[in-house]
MARTORRO-617265 format. One line per 10 residues: number of its first residue (from 1); their letters; for each residue x, y, z of N, C-alpha, C, O. Coordinates in Angstrom, 1 decimal. Example, Ala and Ser with C-alpha at 12.3 -4.5 7.8 and 13.67 -1.06 7.14 Angstrom:
REM residues 2
1	as	13.2/-5.7/7.8/12.3/-4.5/7.8/13.2/-3.3/7.8/14.2/-3.3/8.5  12.8/-2.2/7.1/13.7/-1.1/7.1/12.9/0.0/7.9/13.4/1.1/8.0
//
This chain:
REM residues 153
1	mlikdllsps	-61.5/3.4/-34.7/-62.4/2.3/-34.4/-61.7/1.0/-35.0/-61.2/1.1/-36.2  -61.6/0.0/-34.3/-61.0/-1.3/-34.8/-62.0/-2.1/-35.6/-63.2/-2.0/-35.4  -61.4/-2.8/-36.6/-62.3/-3.6/-37.5/-63.1/-4.6/-36.7/-64.2/-5.0/-37.1  -62.5/-5.1/-35.6/-63.2/-6.2/-34.8/-64.5/-5.6/-34.1/-65.4/-6.3/-33.8  -64.5/-4.3/-33.9/-65.7/-3.6/-33.3/-66.8/-3.4/-34.4/-67.9/-3.1/-34.0  -66.5/-3.6/-35.6/-67.5/-3.4/-36.7/-68.2/-4.7/-37.1/-69.3/-4.6/-37.7  -67.5/-5.8/-36.9/-67.9/-7.1/-37.4/-68.5/-8.0/-36.4/-68.2/-7.8/-35.2  -69.3/-8.9/-36.8/-69.7/-10.1/-36.0/-69.6/-11.3/-36.9/-69.6/-11.1/-38.2  -69.5/-12.5/-36.4/-69.4/-13.7/-37.3/-70.6/-13.7/-38.3/-70.4/-14.2/-39.4  -71.7/-13.3/-37.9/-72.9/-13.3/-38.8/-72.8/-12.3/-40.0/-73.6/-12.3/-40.9
11	rvlhaleggs	-71.9/-11.3/-39.9/-71.7/-10.3/-40.9/-70.4/-10.5/-41.6/-69.8/-9.5/-42.1  -70.0/-11.7/-41.8/-68.8/-12.1/-42.6/-69.3/-13.1/-43.5/-69.7/-14.2/-43.1  -69.2/-12.8/-44.8/-69.8/-13.7/-45.8/-68.7/-14.2/-46.7/-67.9/-13.5/-47.3  -68.6/-15.5/-46.8/-67.6/-16.2/-47.6/-68.1/-16.8/-48.9/-69.2/-17.4/-48.9  -67.4/-16.6/-50.0/-67.8/-17.1/-51.3/-69.3/-16.8/-51.7/-70.0/-17.6/-52.2  -69.7/-15.5/-51.4/-71.0/-15.1/-51.7/-71.2/-15.0/-53.3/-70.3/-14.6/-54.0  -72.3/-15.6/-53.7/-72.6/-15.6/-55.2/-73.4/-14.3/-55.4/-74.6/-14.3/-55.4  -72.6/-13.2/-55.8/-73.3/-11.9/-56.0/-73.8/-11.7/-57.4/-75.0/-11.4/-57.5  -73.0/-12.0/-58.4/-73.5/-11.9/-59.7/-73.4/-10.5/-60.3/-73.0/-10.3/-61.5  -73.8/-9.5/-59.6/-73.8/-8.1/-60.0/-73.7/-7.2/-58.8/-73.9/-7.6/-57.7
21	kkrtlelisq	-73.3/-5.9/-59.1/-73.2/-5.0/-58.0/-74.5/-4.8/-57.3/-74.6/-4.9/-56.0  -75.6/-4.6/-58.0/-76.9/-4.5/-57.4/-77.3/-5.7/-56.6/-77.8/-5.5/-55.4  -77.2/-6.9/-57.1/-77.6/-8.1/-56.4/-76.7/-8.3/-55.2/-77.2/-8.7/-54.1  -75.5/-8.0/-55.3/-74.6/-8.2/-54.1/-75.0/-7.2/-53.0/-75.0/-7.6/-51.9  -75.3/-6.0/-53.3/-75.7/-5.0/-52.3/-77.1/-5.4/-51.7/-77.3/-5.2/-50.5  -77.9/-6.0/-52.5/-79.2/-6.5/-52.0/-79.0/-7.6/-51.0/-79.6/-7.6/-49.9  -78.1/-8.6/-51.3/-77.8/-9.7/-50.4/-77.2/-9.3/-49.1/-77.5/-9.8/-48.1  -76.3/-8.3/-49.2/-75.6/-7.8/-48.0/-76.7/-7.0/-47.2/-76.7/-7.2/-45.9  -77.5/-6.2/-47.8/-78.5/-5.5/-47.0/-79.5/-6.5/-46.3/-79.8/-6.2/-45.2  -79.8/-7.5/-47.0/-80.7/-8.6/-46.4/-80.0/-9.2/-45.2/-80.6/-9.4/-44.1
31	tisqqlddle	-78.7/-9.6/-45.4/-78.0/-10.2/-44.3/-77.9/-9.3/-43.0/-78.1/-9.7/-41.9  -77.5/-8.0/-43.3/-77.4/-7.1/-42.1/-78.8/-6.9/-41.4/-78.8/-6.9/-40.2  -79.8/-6.7/-42.2/-81.1/-6.5/-41.6/-81.6/-7.7/-40.8/-82.4/-7.5/-39.8  -81.3/-8.9/-41.2/-81.6/-10.1/-40.5/-80.9/-10.2/-39.2/-81.4/-10.8/-38.2  -79.7/-9.6/-39.1/-78.9/-9.6/-37.9/-79.3/-8.5/-36.9/-79.1/-8.7/-35.7  -79.7/-7.4/-37.4/-80.0/-6.2/-36.5/-81.5/-5.8/-36.7/-81.9/-5.3/-37.7  -82.2/-6.0/-35.6/-83.7/-5.8/-35.6/-84.1/-4.4/-36.0/-85.1/-4.2/-36.6  -83.3/-3.4/-35.7/-83.7/-2.0/-35.9/-83.2/-1.4/-37.2/-83.3/-0.2/-37.4  -82.8/-2.3/-38.1/-82.4/-1.8/-39.5/-83.2/-2.6/-40.5/-83.3/-3.8/-40.5  -83.8/-1.8/-41.4/-84.7/-2.4/-42.5/-83.8/-2.6/-43.7/-83.0/-1.8/-44.1
41	eedifsglig	-84.0/-3.8/-44.4/-83.3/-4.1/-45.6/-83.4/-3.0/-46.6/-82.4/-2.6/-47.2  -84.6/-2.5/-46.8/-84.8/-1.4/-47.9/-84.0/-0.2/-47.5/-83.5/0.5/-48.4  -84.0/0.2/-46.3/-83.2/1.4/-45.9/-81.7/1.2/-46.1/-81.0/2.2/-46.6  -81.2/0.1/-45.8/-79.8/-0.2/-46.1/-79.5/-0.2/-47.5/-78.6/0.5/-48.0  -80.3/-0.9/-48.3/-80.1/-1.0/-49.8/-80.2/0.4/-50.4/-79.3/0.7/-51.2  -81.2/1.1/-50.0/-81.4/2.4/-50.6/-80.2/3.3/-50.3/-79.7/4.1/-51.2  -79.7/3.3/-49.1/-78.5/4.1/-48.7/-77.3/3.7/-49.5/-76.6/4.6/-50.0  -77.1/2.4/-49.6/-75.9/1.9/-50.4/-76.0/2.2/-51.8/-75.0/2.7/-52.4  -77.1/2.0/-52.5/-77.2/2.2/-53.9/-77.2/3.7/-54.2/-76.7/4.1/-55.2  -77.8/4.5/-53.3/-77.8/5.9/-53.5/-76.3/6.4/-53.4/-76.0/7.3/-54.2
51	rerlgstgig	-75.5/5.9/-52.6/-74.1/6.3/-52.5/-73.4/5.9/-53.8/-72.5/6.6/-54.3  -73.7/4.7/-54.3/-73.0/4.2/-55.5/-73.4/5.1/-56.7/-72.6/5.3/-57.6  -74.6/5.7/-56.7/-75.0/6.6/-57.8/-74.1/7.9/-57.8/-74.0/8.5/-58.8  -73.6/8.3/-56.6/-72.7/9.4/-56.6/-71.3/9.1/-57.1/-70.6/10.1/-57.5  -71.0/7.9/-57.2/-69.7/7.5/-57.6/-69.3/6.1/-57.0/-69.7/5.9/-55.9  -68.7/5.3/-57.8/-68.4/3.9/-57.3/-67.5/4.0/-56.0/-66.6/4.8/-55.9  -67.8/3.0/-55.2/-66.9/2.9/-54.0/-65.9/1.8/-54.2/-65.2/1.4/-53.2  -65.7/1.4/-55.4/-64.6/0.5/-55.8/-63.3/1.2/-55.7/-63.1/2.1/-56.6  -62.4/0.9/-54.8/-61.2/1.6/-54.6/-60.0/1.1/-55.3/-58.9/1.6/-55.2  -60.2/0.0/-56.1/-59.1/-0.6/-56.9/-58.6/-1.9/-56.2/-58.9/-2.2/-55.1
61	egvaiphcrl	-57.8/-2.6/-57.0/-57.2/-3.8/-56.6/-58.2/-4.9/-56.2/-57.9/-5.7/-55.3  -59.4/-4.8/-56.8/-60.4/-5.8/-56.5/-61.2/-5.6/-55.2/-61.9/-6.5/-54.7  -61.1/-4.3/-54.7/-61.8/-4.0/-53.4/-62.8/-2.9/-53.6/-62.6/-1.9/-54.3  -63.9/-3.0/-52.9/-64.9/-2.0/-52.8/-65.3/-1.8/-51.3/-65.3/-2.7/-50.5  -65.6/-0.5/-51.0/-66.0/-0.2/-49.6/-67.3/0.5/-49.7/-67.4/1.8/-49.5  -68.4/-0.2/-50.0/-69.7/0.5/-50.1/-70.1/1.0/-48.7/-69.8/0.3/-47.7  -70.6/2.2/-48.6/-70.9/2.8/-47.3/-72.0/3.8/-47.5/-72.3/4.3/-48.5  -72.7/4.1/-46.3/-73.7/5.1/-46.3/-74.0/5.5/-44.9/-73.7/4.8/-43.9  -74.7/6.6/-44.7/-75.2/7.1/-43.4/-76.7/6.7/-43.3/-77.4/6.8/-44.3  -77.1/6.3/-42.1/-78.5/6.0/-41.9/-79.1/6.8/-40.8/-78.5/7.0/-39.8
71	dnysqvvgcl	-80.3/7.4/-41.1/-81.0/8.1/-40.1/-81.6/7.1/-39.1/-81.8/6.0/-39.4  -81.8/7.6/-37.9/-82.4/6.9/-36.8/-81.6/5.6/-36.5/-82.2/4.6/-36.1  -80.3/5.7/-36.6/-79.5/4.5/-36.2/-78.3/5.1/-35.5/-77.7/6.1/-35.9  -77.9/4.4/-34.4/-76.8/5.0/-33.6/-75.5/4.2/-33.6/-74.5/4.6/-32.9  -75.4/3.1/-34.3/-74.2/2.2/-34.2/-73.5/2.3/-35.6/-74.0/2.7/-36.6  -72.2/2.0/-35.5/-71.4/1.8/-36.7/-71.3/0.3/-37.0/-71.0/-0.5/-36.1  -71.7/-0.1/-38.2/-71.8/-1.6/-38.5/-71.0/-1.9/-39.8/-71.0/-1.1/-40.7  -70.3/-3.0/-39.7/-69.6/-3.5/-40.9/-70.0/-4.8/-41.3/-70.6/-5.6/-40.6  -69.7/-5.1/-42.6/-70.0/-6.5/-43.2/-68.8/-6.8/-44.1/-68.7/-6.0/-45.1  -68.1/-7.8/-43.9/-67.0/-8.2/-44.7/-67.5/-9.3/-45.7/-68.1/-10.3/-45.3
81	vqlakpidfd	-67.1/-9.1/-47.0/-67.6/-10.1/-48.0/-66.5/-10.5/-48.9/-65.7/-9.6/-49.4  -66.4/-11.8/-49.1/-65.5/-12.3/-50.1/-66.5/-13.0/-51.2/-67.3/-13.8/-50.8  -66.4/-12.5/-52.4/-67.3/-13.0/-53.4/-66.7/-14.3/-54.1/-65.5/-14.5/-54.1  -67.6/-15.2/-54.5/-67.2/-16.4/-55.1/-66.5/-16.1/-56.5/-65.5/-16.7/-56.9  -67.1/-15.1/-57.2/-66.5/-14.6/-58.5/-66.5/-13.1/-58.5/-67.4/-12.5/-58.0  -65.4/-12.5/-59.0/-65.4/-11.1/-59.1/-66.5/-10.5/-60.0/-66.9/-11.1/-60.9  -66.9/-9.3/-59.6/-68.0/-8.6/-60.3/-67.6/-7.2/-60.8/-66.7/-6.7/-60.1  -68.2/-6.7/-61.8/-67.9/-5.3/-62.2/-68.5/-4.4/-61.2/-69.7/-4.5/-60.8  -67.7/-3.5/-60.7/-68.1/-2.5/-59.7/-67.8/-1.1/-60.0/-67.9/-0.2/-59.2  -67.5/-0.9/-61.3/-67.1/0.4/-61.8/-66.0/1.0/-60.9/-65.9/2.2/-60.6
91	aidgapvdll	-65.0/0.2/-60.5/-63.9/0.6/-59.7/-63.0/1.6/-60.4/-63.0/1.6/-61.6  -62.3/2.4/-59.7/-61.4/3.4/-60.3/-60.4/2.9/-61.2/-59.9/3.6/-62.1  -59.9/1.6/-60.9/-58.9/1.0/-61.8/-59.5/0.1/-62.9/-58.8/-0.5/-63.6  -60.9/0.0/-62.9/-61.5/-0.8/-63.9/-61.5/-2.3/-63.6/-62.2/-3.1/-64.3  -60.8/-2.7/-62.5/-60.7/-4.1/-62.2/-62.0/-4.6/-61.5/-62.6/-3.8/-60.7  -62.4/-5.8/-61.7/-63.6/-6.4/-61.0/-63.3/-6.5/-59.5/-62.1/-6.6/-59.1  -64.3/-6.6/-58.7/-64.2/-6.6/-57.3/-64.6/-8.0/-56.8/-65.6/-8.6/-57.2  -63.8/-8.4/-55.8/-64.1/-9.7/-55.1/-64.0/-9.6/-53.6/-64.4/-10.5/-52.9  -63.6/-8.4/-53.1/-63.6/-8.2/-51.7/-64.4/-6.9/-51.4/-64.1/-5.9/-52.0  -65.3/-7.0/-50.4/-66.1/-5.8/-50.1/-66.1/-5.7/-48.6/-66.1/-6.6/-47.8
101	fvllvpadac	-66.1/-4.4/-48.1/-66.3/-4.1/-46.7/-67.4/-3.1/-46.7/-67.2/-1.9/-47.1  -68.6/-3.5/-46.3/-69.7/-2.5/-46.2/-69.7/-1.8/-44.9/-69.6/-2.5/-43.8  -69.9/-0.5/-44.9/-69.9/0.3/-43.7/-71.2/1.1/-43.6/-71.5/1.9/-44.5  -71.9/0.9/-42.5/-73.1/1.7/-42.2/-72.8/2.6/-40.9/-72.4/2.0/-39.9  -73.1/3.9/-41.0/-72.8/4.7/-39.9/-74.1/5.6/-39.6/-74.9/5.9/-40.6  -74.2/6.1/-38.4/-75.3/7.0/-38.1/-75.2/8.3/-39.0/-74.0/8.7/-39.3  -76.3/8.9/-39.3/-76.3/10.1/-40.2/-75.4/11.2/-39.6/-74.9/12.0/-40.4  -75.3/11.3/-38.3/-74.6/12.5/-37.7/-73.2/12.1/-37.4/-72.5/12.9/-36.7  -72.7/11.0/-37.8/-71.3/10.6/-37.5/-70.3/10.9/-38.6/-69.6/10.0/-39.0  -70.3/12.1/-39.1/-69.4/12.4/-40.2/-68.0/12.2/-40.0/-67.3/11.5/-40.8
111	dkhlqtlgnl	-67.4/12.7/-38.9/-66.0/12.6/-38.7/-65.6/11.1/-38.5/-64.6/10.6/-39.0  -66.4/10.4/-37.7/-66.1/9.0/-37.4/-66.2/8.2/-38.7/-65.4/7.3/-39.0  -67.2/8.5/-39.5/-67.4/7.9/-40.8/-66.1/8.0/-41.7/-65.6/7.1/-42.2  -65.7/9.2/-41.8/-64.5/9.5/-42.7/-63.2/8.8/-42.2/-62.4/8.3/-42.9  -63.0/8.9/-40.9/-61.9/8.3/-40.2/-61.9/6.7/-40.4/-60.9/6.1/-40.8  -63.1/6.1/-40.2/-63.2/4.7/-40.4/-63.0/4.3/-41.9/-62.3/3.3/-42.1  -63.5/5.1/-42.8/-63.3/4.8/-44.2/-61.8/4.9/-44.6/-61.3/4.0/-45.3  -61.2/5.9/-44.1/-59.7/6.0/-44.3/-58.9/4.9/-43.8/-58.0/4.4/-44.4  -59.3/4.4/-42.6/-58.6/3.3/-42.0/-58.8/2.0/-42.8/-57.9/1.2/-43.0  -60.0/1.8/-43.2/-60.3/0.6/-44.1/-59.6/0.7/-45.4/-59.0/-0.3/-45.8
121	aelfsqaefr	-59.6/1.8/-46.0/-58.9/2.0/-47.3/-57.4/1.7/-47.1/-56.8/1.0/-48.0  -56.8/2.1/-46.1/-55.4/1.9/-45.8/-55.2/0.4/-45.6/-54.2/-0.1/-46.1  -56.0/-0.2/-44.8/-55.8/-1.7/-44.6/-56.0/-2.5/-45.9/-55.1/-3.3/-46.2  -57.0/-2.2/-46.7/-57.2/-2.9/-47.9/-56.2/-2.5/-49.0/-56.2/-3.2/-50.1  -55.4/-1.5/-48.8/-54.4/-1.2/-49.8/-53.2/-2.1/-49.7/-52.3/-2.1/-50.5  -53.1/-2.9/-48.6/-52.0/-3.8/-48.4/-52.2/-5.1/-49.1/-53.2/-5.8/-48.9  -51.4/-5.4/-50.1/-51.5/-6.6/-50.9/-51.5/-7.9/-50.1/-52.3/-8.8/-50.4  -50.8/-8.0/-49.1/-50.7/-9.2/-48.3/-52.1/-9.4/-47.6/-52.6/-10.6/-47.5  -52.7/-8.4/-47.1/-54.0/-8.5/-46.4/-55.0/-8.9/-47.4/-55.8/-9.8/-47.1  -55.1/-8.3/-48.6/-56.0/-8.7/-49.6/-55.8/-10.2/-50.0/-56.8/-10.9/-50.1
131	qqlrnapsae	-54.6/-10.6/-50.2/-54.3/-12.0/-50.6/-54.8/-13.0/-49.5/-55.3/-14.0/-49.8  -54.5/-12.6/-48.2/-55.0/-13.5/-47.1/-56.5/-13.7/-47.2/-57.0/-14.8/-47.0  -57.2/-12.6/-47.4/-58.7/-12.6/-47.4/-59.1/-13.5/-48.6/-60.0/-14.3/-48.5  -58.5/-13.3/-49.7/-58.9/-14.1/-50.9/-58.6/-15.6/-50.7/-59.3/-16.4/-51.3  -57.6/-15.9/-50.0/-57.3/-17.3/-49.8/-58.0/-17.9/-48.6/-57.9/-19.1/-48.4  -58.8/-17.1/-47.9/-59.5/-17.7/-46.7/-60.5/-18.7/-47.1/-61.3/-18.5/-48.0  -60.5/-19.9/-46.5/-61.3/-21.0/-46.9/-62.7/-21.0/-46.2/-63.6/-21.8/-46.6  -63.0/-20.0/-45.3/-64.3/-20.0/-44.6/-64.6/-18.6/-44.1/-63.7/-17.7/-44.0  -65.8/-18.4/-43.7/-66.2/-17.1/-43.0/-65.4/-16.9/-41.7/-65.0/-15.8/-41.4  -65.2/-18.0/-41.0/-64.4/-18.0/-39.7/-63.0/-17.5/-40.0/-62.5/-16.7/-39.3
141	alleiathyk	-62.4/-18.0/-41.1/-61.0/-17.6/-41.4/-61.0/-16.1/-41.8/-60.1/-15.4/-41.5  -62.0/-15.7/-42.6/-62.1/-14.3/-43.0/-62.1/-13.4/-41.7/-61.4/-12.4/-41.7  -63.0/-13.7/-40.8/-63.1/-13.0/-39.6/-61.8/-12.9/-38.8/-61.4/-11.9/-38.3  -61.1/-14.1/-38.7/-59.9/-14.2/-38.0/-58.8/-13.3/-38.6/-58.1/-12.5/-38.0  -58.7/-13.3/-40.0/-57.7/-12.5/-40.7/-58.0/-11.0/-40.5/-57.1/-10.2/-40.2  -59.3/-10.7/-40.7/-59.7/-9.2/-40.6/-59.5/-8.6/-39.2/-59.1/-7.5/-39.1  -59.7/-9.4/-38.2/-59.6/-8.9/-36.8/-58.2/-9.0/-36.2/-58.0/-8.4/-35.2  -57.4/-9.8/-36.8/-56.0/-10.0/-36.2/-54.9/-9.7/-37.1/-53.7/-10.1/-36.8  -55.1/-9.1/-38.3/-54.1/-8.8/-39.2/-53.1/-7.8/-38.6/-53.5/-6.8/-38.0  -51.8/-8.2/-38.6/-50.8/-7.3/-38.1/-50.0/-6.7/-39.2/-49.6/-7.4/-40.1
151	vdn	-49.7/-5.4/-39.1/-48.9/-4.7/-40.1/-47.5/-4.8/-39.6/-47.2/-4.4/-38.5  -46.6/-5.3/-40.5/-45.2/-5.3/-40.1/-44.6/-3.9/-40.4/-44.7/-3.4/-41.6  -44.0/-3.3/-39.4/-43.4/-2.0/-39.6/-41.9/-2.1/-39.6/-41.2/-1.1/-39.7
//
């Protein structure tokens, strides 16, 4: 699945004032639920915070990929977030997080979920990609970078 298939302009947040992991996930859950009529804010937040209780989704280098499976939902949805200030996310390297990609998948989409997570982790492991996102001056620029980033081989 391509990153452009997961995002929409309304689910790309630039310079979000998160303040904490919990507050950031609340704001993201609110944003997604406002864009998608069939998803409730509380269901999204509960899924994301429940997953965080199992272990942080902070993958290092200032990046987190919060994710969860949702019952009674059939689409894969993403939300790209650049935070105004890095926050503690209990990442594996201990570094604060300033870039997040939230992934919501249907409860029965296990293989697709794992494959998409792997693809996102690989993309965010690239220093140039992270730096471009951090330097993006707007949500529009974030979306452009995320959907058109080319890997030089």
